PLY file of the C-alpha trace (Angstrom):
ply
format ascii 1.0
element vertex 406
property float x
property float y
property float z
element edge 405
property int vertex1
property int vertex2
end_header
-19.55 65.47 20.80
-18.24 62.00 20.36
-15.91 60.49 23.10
-14.84 57.55 21.38
-12.47 57.55 18.04
-13.47 53.83 17.32
-17.28 54.34 17.57
-16.60 57.68 15.62
-14.97 55.51 12.37
-17.51 53.02 12.68
-20.07 55.81 12.48
-18.43 57.22 9.50
-18.13 53.87 7.59
-21.61 53.24 8.47
-22.78 56.49 6.73
-20.42 55.21 4.08
-22.22 52.23 3.45
-25.43 53.89 3.32
-24.45 55.98 0.79
-23.23 53.01 -1.42
-26.26 51.36 -1.05
-28.50 54.02 -1.98
-25.92 54.85 -4.88
-26.21 51.28 -6.28
-30.15 51.06 -5.78
-30.46 53.76 -7.98
-27.29 53.63 -10.02
-28.99 51.89 -13.61
-31.09 55.08 -14.40
-27.96 57.23 -15.15
-26.46 54.11 -17.19
-30.05 52.67 -18.27
-28.88 53.33 -22.04
-25.25 51.84 -21.80
-26.78 48.51 -19.95
-29.47 48.22 -22.24
-27.26 48.19 -25.47
-24.58 45.95 -23.81
-27.02 43.20 -22.72
-29.39 43.82 -25.82
-32.35 44.30 -22.99
-34.84 46.87 -23.66
-34.74 50.15 -21.78
-37.95 49.43 -19.84
-36.69 45.78 -19.14
-33.36 47.59 -17.25
-35.65 50.26 -15.35
-37.25 46.85 -13.73
-33.63 46.39 -11.90
-34.67 49.61 -9.80
-38.36 49.46 -9.48
-37.74 45.14 -8.46
-34.76 45.99 -6.23
-37.28 48.88 -4.16
-40.06 46.01 -3.98
-37.97 43.42 -2.82
-36.74 45.90 0.00
-40.33 46.44 0.75
-41.19 42.67 0.91
-38.80 41.39 2.72
-37.73 44.03 5.52
-39.72 42.76 8.34
-39.52 39.01 7.98
-35.51 38.98 7.69
-35.53 41.36 10.31
-38.10 38.86 12.60
-35.64 36.21 11.31
-31.94 37.57 12.43
-33.25 40.11 15.53
-31.21 37.39 17.67
-27.80 37.44 15.29
-25.29 39.65 16.95
-25.14 43.21 15.33
-21.69 43.41 14.39
-21.41 39.93 13.17
-24.86 40.68 10.86
-23.35 43.94 9.77
-20.16 42.44 8.49
-22.03 39.63 6.79
-24.32 42.14 5.10
-21.53 44.26 3.62
-19.66 40.91 2.24
-23.05 40.30 0.59
-23.07 43.63 -1.11
-19.71 43.71 -2.08
-20.00 40.13 -3.81
-23.47 40.97 -5.23
-22.44 44.17 -6.61
-19.31 42.38 -8.02
-21.41 39.67 -9.57
-23.65 42.64 -11.04
-20.41 44.25 -12.69
-19.60 40.91 -14.45
-23.39 40.04 -15.33
-23.54 37.88 -18.85
-27.22 38.89 -19.81
-30.34 40.41 -17.88
-31.33 37.93 -15.87
-28.28 37.19 -14.32
-27.86 41.39 -13.39
-31.53 40.96 -12.14
-30.15 38.14 -9.69
-27.37 39.73 -8.79
-29.67 43.00 -7.99
-32.18 40.88 -6.15
-29.09 39.67 -3.84
-28.03 43.21 -3.44
-31.57 44.30 -2.36
-32.02 41.39 0.48
-28.98 42.61 2.21
-30.42 46.51 1.94
-33.36 45.50 3.39
-31.86 44.26 6.57
-28.99 46.78 6.42
-31.63 49.51 7.50
-32.90 47.58 9.76
-29.99 46.95 11.73
-27.83 49.99 11.22
-29.74 52.32 13.05
-30.06 50.50 16.50
-26.09 49.62 15.75
-25.61 53.18 15.35
-27.36 54.22 18.15
-25.94 51.93 20.30
-22.36 53.51 19.93
-23.51 56.60 21.71
-25.18 58.19 24.59
-28.78 59.22 24.56
-27.55 62.94 24.26
-25.91 62.71 21.05
-27.92 59.99 19.09
-29.64 62.32 16.87
-26.57 63.59 15.81
-25.12 60.54 15.40
-27.63 59.14 12.93
-28.23 62.61 11.39
-24.48 61.43 10.27
-25.30 58.29 9.24
-28.42 59.62 7.10
-26.08 62.35 5.80
-24.43 59.09 3.45
-27.73 58.10 2.24
-28.58 61.76 1.37
-25.42 62.30 -0.60
-26.26 59.48 -2.48
-28.59 61.14 -5.20
-26.63 64.42 -5.59
-23.30 62.99 -5.66
-22.95 58.94 -6.09
-25.40 58.39 -8.73
-23.90 61.23 -10.97
-20.28 60.39 -10.14
-20.92 56.63 -11.03
-22.89 57.67 -14.06
-19.74 59.64 -15.24
-17.53 57.01 -14.40
-19.50 54.40 -16.66
-19.91 56.89 -19.06
-16.19 57.55 -19.55
-15.02 53.84 -19.29
-17.58 50.84 -18.79
-21.01 50.64 -16.68
-19.36 47.49 -14.92
-16.42 49.63 -13.75
-18.69 51.84 -11.90
-20.37 48.90 -10.26
-16.91 47.29 -9.72
-15.87 50.52 -7.94
-19.08 50.11 -5.78
-17.67 46.61 -5.07
-14.41 47.81 -4.19
-15.58 50.46 -1.70
-18.07 47.73 -0.14
-15.07 45.66 0.76
-13.10 48.71 2.51
-16.52 49.44 4.59
-16.51 45.83 5.65
-12.70 45.62 6.58
-13.46 49.46 8.58
-16.46 47.91 10.15
-15.18 44.69 11.16
-11.91 45.94 12.77
-13.34 48.79 14.93
-17.50 48.12 15.69
-17.55 47.20 18.98
-18.03 43.66 19.99
-20.97 41.62 19.03
-23.99 41.99 21.14
-27.85 40.20 20.15
-30.15 42.50 19.92
-31.59 41.79 23.01
-28.39 42.90 24.76
-27.34 46.16 23.74
-27.61 49.51 25.28
-30.28 50.19 22.87
-32.99 47.18 23.47
-36.19 49.24 23.29
-37.22 52.91 23.32
-35.61 55.28 25.25
-39.53 56.29 26.25
-41.46 53.22 24.64
-44.76 54.28 23.27
-46.51 51.97 20.58
-49.02 54.99 20.21
-46.45 57.47 19.49
-44.80 54.91 17.07
-47.35 53.81 15.22
-47.97 57.57 14.47
-44.52 57.81 13.62
-44.79 54.90 11.30
-47.88 56.73 9.49
-46.31 60.16 9.32
-43.32 58.40 7.51
-45.82 56.61 4.66
-47.82 59.65 4.02
-44.75 62.40 4.08
-42.25 59.98 1.92
-45.26 59.17 -0.39
-45.74 63.07 -0.90
-42.43 63.89 -1.44
-41.65 61.03 -3.83
-45.17 61.49 -5.76
-43.35 64.85 -6.96
-39.42 63.91 -6.77
-39.74 61.13 -8.97
-41.04 63.35 -12.10
-39.34 66.33 -11.08
-36.89 66.50 -14.20
-40.34 66.78 -16.44
-41.49 69.07 -14.37
-38.50 71.28 -14.71
-38.37 71.45 -18.27
-41.90 71.10 -19.00
-43.07 73.54 -16.35
-40.03 75.86 -15.26
-38.52 75.82 -18.74
-35.23 74.90 -17.70
-33.16 72.83 -20.26
-32.16 69.13 -19.98
-28.20 70.33 -19.10
-29.72 72.39 -16.14
-31.05 69.17 -14.53
-27.66 68.21 -13.48
-26.90 71.28 -11.29
-30.47 71.64 -9.82
-30.23 68.38 -8.62
-27.00 69.14 -6.93
-28.35 72.07 -5.40
-31.41 69.93 -4.08
-28.60 67.39 -2.90
-27.32 70.57 -1.08
-29.90 71.58 0.40
-30.84 68.30 2.03
-27.91 67.89 3.43
-28.37 71.07 5.39
-31.60 69.71 5.99
-29.93 66.39 8.04
-27.37 68.93 9.71
-30.18 70.96 11.25
-32.38 67.73 12.10
-29.63 66.36 13.77
-28.82 69.59 16.04
-32.40 69.89 16.91
-33.80 66.52 17.26
-32.28 65.60 20.64
-34.01 68.05 22.42
-36.97 68.97 20.57
-37.92 65.87 18.87
-41.69 66.15 18.29
-41.55 70.02 17.20
-38.77 69.18 15.03
-40.61 66.53 13.16
-43.60 69.04 13.13
-41.73 71.47 11.49
-40.18 69.46 8.77
-43.35 67.93 7.80
-44.95 71.57 8.00
-41.95 72.91 6.11
-42.95 70.08 3.26
-46.49 71.31 2.59
-45.51 74.97 1.29
-42.61 73.66 -0.43
-44.54 71.46 -2.93
-47.96 74.01 -2.72
-45.49 76.51 -3.81
-43.99 74.14 -6.14
-47.45 73.50 -7.91
-48.24 77.26 -7.71
-45.39 79.02 -8.64
-43.31 76.18 -10.64
-43.28 78.19 -14.03
-41.30 80.48 -12.77
-37.81 79.30 -12.80
-36.28 81.13 -9.75
-39.47 79.77 -7.43
-39.17 76.52 -8.77
-35.16 76.53 -7.66
-36.26 77.83 -4.23
-39.34 74.90 -3.79
-37.05 72.09 -4.91
-34.35 73.03 -2.55
-36.93 73.64 0.07
-38.02 70.33 -0.70
-34.81 68.84 -0.62
-33.97 70.37 2.65
-37.30 68.85 4.38
-36.84 65.13 2.69
-33.72 64.68 3.85
-34.08 66.30 7.32
-36.96 64.32 7.83
-35.35 60.88 7.09
-32.99 61.65 9.85
-35.85 62.78 12.45
-37.93 59.45 11.80
-35.08 57.27 12.13
-34.23 58.90 15.46
-37.72 59.10 16.77
-38.58 55.42 15.74
-35.95 54.69 18.44
-37.15 56.80 20.96
-40.62 55.49 21.29
-39.84 51.79 19.57
-42.13 49.43 21.70
-40.25 46.67 21.24
-36.62 45.33 19.85
-35.23 48.05 17.85
-34.22 45.75 14.83
-37.88 45.30 14.18
-39.03 49.12 15.09
-36.32 50.05 12.54
-37.42 47.11 10.14
-41.06 48.73 10.31
-40.02 52.15 9.55
-37.90 51.07 6.57
-40.57 48.96 5.09
-43.13 52.23 5.70
-40.44 54.44 4.24
-40.08 52.33 0.82
-43.61 51.68 0.61
-43.94 55.79 0.45
-41.36 55.91 -2.35
-43.16 53.48 -4.40
-46.44 54.54 -3.37
-45.65 58.10 -4.64
-43.87 57.06 -7.98
-46.88 55.04 -8.47
-49.26 57.69 -7.92
-47.20 60.20 -9.83
-47.50 57.94 -12.55
-51.34 57.63 -12.54
-51.42 61.32 -12.55
-48.98 62.33 -15.15
-50.77 61.21 -18.59
-54.29 62.80 -17.47
-53.62 65.76 -15.12
-49.97 66.61 -16.11
-46.76 66.71 -14.28
-47.85 70.24 -12.05
-50.76 67.88 -10.18
-47.83 65.52 -8.74
-46.64 68.38 -6.87
-50.36 69.26 -5.81
-50.75 65.66 -4.51
-47.59 65.68 -2.63
-48.81 69.04 -0.88
-52.21 67.55 0.15
-50.53 64.21 1.37
-48.61 66.45 3.50
-51.27 67.93 4.75
-52.64 64.64 5.60
-49.00 63.55 7.41
-48.92 67.07 9.46
-52.33 66.19 10.85
-51.13 62.79 12.29
-47.79 64.30 13.41
-50.17 66.73 15.45
-52.26 64.28 16.76
-49.24 62.44 17.90
-49.12 63.31 21.42
-52.84 62.40 21.60
-52.32 59.08 20.91
-49.58 58.61 23.04
-49.95 55.27 24.99
-48.22 56.47 27.91
-50.44 59.41 28.35
-53.29 56.95 28.96
-51.27 54.99 31.19
-50.42 57.83 33.32
-53.93 59.08 33.16
-55.45 55.73 34.09
-52.80 55.46 37.01
-53.58 58.81 38.10
-57.46 57.99 38.03
-56.98 55.26 40.40
-54.42 56.84 42.78
-57.36 59.89 43.02
-60.07 57.50 43.59
-58.26 55.45 46.55
-57.81 59.30 48.12
-60.95 60.15 47.86
-62.47 56.65 48.42
-64.37 57.32 52.25
-62.80 55.00 55.05
-64.63 51.91 55.73
-66.10 50.91 59.05
-64.69 48.34 60.92
0 1
1 2
2 3
3 4
4 5
5 6
6 7
7 8
8 9
9 10
10 11
11 12
12 13
13 14
14 15
15 16
16 17
17 18
18 19
19 20
20 21
21 22
22 23
23 24
24 25
25 26
26 27
27 28
28 29
29 30
30 31
31 32
32 33
33 34
34 35
35 36
36 37
37 38
38 39
39 40
40 41
41 42
42 43
43 44
44 45
45 46
46 47
47 48
48 49
49 50
50 51
51 52
52 53
53 54
54 55
55 56
56 57
57 58
58 59
59 60
60 61
61 62
62 63
63 64
64 65
65 66
66 67
67 68
68 69
69 70
70 71
71 72
72 73
73 74
74 75
75 76
76 77
77 78
78 79
79 80
80 81
81 82
82 83
83 84
84 85
85 86
86 87
87 88
88 89
89 90
90 91
91 92
92 93
93 94
94 95
95 96
96 97
97 98
98 99
99 100
100 101
101 102
102 103
103 104
104 105
105 106
106 107
107 108
108 109
109 110
110 111
111 112
112 113
113 114
114 115
115 116
116 117
117 118
118 119
119 120
120 121
121 122
122 123
123 124
124 125
125 126
126 127
127 128
128 129
129 130
130 131
131 132
132 133
133 134
134 135
135 136
136 137
137 138
138 139
139 140
140 141
141 142
142 143
143 144
144 145
145 146
146 147
147 148
148 149
149 150
150 151
151 152
152 153
153 154
154 155
155 156
156 157
157 158
158 159
159 160
160 161
161 162
162 163
163 164
164 165
165 166
166 167
167 168
168 169
169 170
170 171
171 172
172 173
173 174
174 175
175 176
176 177
177 178
178 179
179 180
180 181
181 182
182 183
183 184
184 185
185 186
186 187
187 188
188 189
189 190
190 191
191 192
192 193
193 194
194 195
195 196
196 197
197 198
198 199
199 200
200 201
201 202
202 203
203 204
204 205
205 206
206 207
207 208
208 209
209 210
210 211
211 212
212 213
213 214
214 215
215 216
216 217
217 218
218 219
219 220
220 221
221 222
222 223
223 224
224 225
225 226
226 227
227 228
228 229
229 230
230 231
231 232
232 233
233 234
234 235
235 236
236 237
237 238
238 239
239 240
240 241
241 242
242 243
243 244
244 245
245 246
246 247
247 248
248 249
249 250
250 251
251 252
252 253
253 254
254 255
255 256
256 257
257 258
258 259
259 260
260 261
261 262
262 263
263 264
264 265
265 266
266 267
267 268
268 269
269 270
270 271
271 272
272 273
273 274
274 275
275 276
276 277
277 278
278 279
279 280
280 281
281 282
282 283
283 284
284 285
285 286
286 287
287 288
288 289
289 290
290 291
291 292
292 293
293 294
294 295
295 296
296 297
297 298
298 299
299 300
300 301
301 302
302 303
303 304
304 305
305 306
306 307
307 308
308 309
309 310
310 311
311 312
312 313
313 314
314 315
315 316
316 317
317 318
318 319
319 320
320 321
321 322
322 323
323 324
324 325
325 326
326 327
327 328
328 329
329 330
330 331
331 332
332 333
333 334
334 335
335 336
336 337
337 338
338 339
339 340
340 341
341 342
342 343
343 344
344 345
345 346
346 347
347 348
348 349
349 350
350 351
351 352
352 353
353 354
354 355
355 356
356 357
357 358
358 359
359 360
360 361
361 362
362 363
363 364
364 365
365 366
366 367
367 368
368 369
369 370
370 371
371 372
372 373
373 374
374 375
375 376
376 377
377 378
378 379
379 380
380 381
381 382
382 383
383 384
384 385
385 386
386 387
387 388
388 389
389 390
390 391
391 392
392 393
393 394
394 395
395 396
396 397
397 398
398 399
399 400
400 401
401 402
402 403
403 404
404 405
């Protein structure tokens, strides 16, 4: 599949980096009581460590990508990983809530740019025929963070000290930094790589993919953000069952990434249509049959499968149809993804007090239907289709035009 061992090693290192970033972003959720007690802060204030982190990623993705789009990718990735390691270390030694928040915001700044840079950097390592599979390996790291990274970090913090968990992440970040610096091929500015625009640049399709990203991710996170109260309040599971259930969902997500990687290079639009289409019955089934424990397990695993697979498909297809520099295209996609996460959580939070936790799955299903409509309309909004039609029309006009008399 992959001919170059250094490229494969770089891919594995960057996949681990994506795992570390997502784990670091969500880790305060599991360690919330410990952090609050140690720093003398309220649990709601500690919760802002996650909310504020996500908002920073949303706000600065595009501006930072624009400012740094001419920087060599290898050098930029090394700087970002160094910032991650240092800022995460500073999180571990924070003396109060304010210093921890400041360190987290610096980490968020590096993550915002990391997602914009890493996707085209990985794509640049491999030939077009296997780029989708390579990107699925990259996103597998991010998908593994929820079922593996956050629980492992939470366990480590509970057994020792919450600071030890952040120190471990910082140390792993240094290891990834050393690997990337050693094996990632020589520096290439954004305008001089093998992937300096989409392989089939198409503004219409690109915008459609961004819209699909925002709608489908909003749909997924409207339900997923409140999955724990759903499983306990609607499905009747005990609190102790939540961890194993989320682990099962995470394993299903890894399967989704694998399937997406196998299909997206050959059947890009059909693969995306299939994953978005599957999200509709997954969330609708969670709403309709969630009171049954068996149905709840099936539907949350199916939604985990579709969400993780969609992440890989969306990242890959953005690079196919990017109308300009891939870093900017990836930044736009990353921003849409993070807007979806935030909007989904907010939507679920609005529905929760009045309509109840079950309504979050229904809202997700309806938004997934809207996303499916956008996907189905994607070929019709293709800019290339319009250009081809216009060119064909001009050619036919010339052929059918009667000859002029001298």
